[in-house]
C-alpha positions as CSV (number, residue, x, y, z in Angstrom):
1,X,44.6,-17.5,17.6
2,X,43.3,-15.4,14.8
3,X,43.9,-11.6,15.0
4,X,42.4,-8.6,13.1
5,X,43.0,-5.0,12.9
6,X,39.8,-4.6,11.0
7,X,41.6,-4.6,7.7
8,X,43.8,-7.7,7.8
9,X,43.6,-11.2,9.3
10,X,46.6,-13.2,10.6
11,X,47.2,-16.3,12.7
12,X,49.6,-16.6,15.5
13,X,50.0,-20.4,15.2
14,X,50.3,-21.3,11.6
15,X,49.2,-20.5,7.9
16,X,46.9,-23.5,8.1
17,X,45.1,-22.1,11.2
18,X,44.5,-19.0,9.1
19,X,43.4,-20.7,5.9
20,X,41.0,-22.9,7.9
21,X,39.5,-19.8,9.7
22,X,39.1,-18.0,6.3
23,X,37.4,-20.9,4.6
24,X,35.1,-21.4,7.5
25,X,33.8,-17.8,6.9
26,X,33.7,-18.2,3.1
27,X,36.5,-15.7,2.4
28,X,37.9,-15.8,-1.1
29,X,41.4,-17.4,-1.6
30,X,42.3,-14.3,-3.7
31,X,42.2,-12.3,-0.5
32,X,45.2,-14.2,0.9
33,X,48.4,-12.2,0.6
34,X,51.5,-14.5,0.8
35,X,54.0,-12.1,-0.3
36,X,56.4,-10.4,2.1
37,X,57.1,-11.1,5.7
38,X,53.5,-10.8,6.8
39,X,51.1,-13.3,5.3
40,X,47.5,-12.3,5.7
41,X,44.1,-12.1,4.4
42,X,42.9,-8.7,3.4
43,X,39.4,-8.0,4.9
44,X,38.0,-6.0,1.9
45,X,34.8,-4.7,3.7
46,X,33.7,-3.8,7.0
47,X,31.1,-6.6,6.7
48,X,34.0,-9.0,6.4
49,X,35.8,-7.8,9.4
50,X,32.6,-7.9,11.4
51,X,32.1,-11.6,10.5
52,X,35.7,-12.4,11.4
53,X,35.3,-10.9,14.9
54,X,31.9,-12.5,15.4
55,X,33.7,-15.9,14.5
56,X,36.3,-15.3,17.2
57,X,39.1,-13.2,15.6
58,X,40.5,-10.9,18.3
59,X,40.4,-7.2,17.4
60,X,43.8,-5.7,18.1
61,X,45.8,-2.5,17.0
62,X,47.8,-2.6,13.7
63,X,51.1,-2.6,15.8
64,X,50.1,-5.7,17.7
65,X,48.9,-7.4,14.3
66,X,52.2,-6.7,12.6
67,X,54.2,-8.0,15.6
68,X,52.3,-11.1,15.7
69,X,52.6,-11.8,12.0
70,X,56.4,-11.0,12.2
71,X,56.8,-13.5,15.1
72,X,55.0,-16.2,13.2
73,X,57.2,-15.6,10.2
74,X,60.4,-15.7,12.3
75,X,59.1,-19.1,13.7
76,X,58.8,-20.4,10.1
77,X,62.3,-19.1,9.2
78,X,63.9,-20.9,12.1
79,X,62.0,-24.1,11.6
80,X,59.6,-24.2,14.5
């Protein structure tokens, strides 16, 4: 599942899920932030956020978004 808080875009299943969603919307690869514990795409405009939501991203609070990104990273670190 793809989540957004209106400013960031994360995936709950895999990085590939996130990249596929972003490519489908025509997002720039440079918007991807691979650093840190919370890989995500920055949504640099309200228009980009609206497109993501129309395409199926679920709008959630920033807390939910961070928890989901943290959980995904933890799964990667543990190998599954």
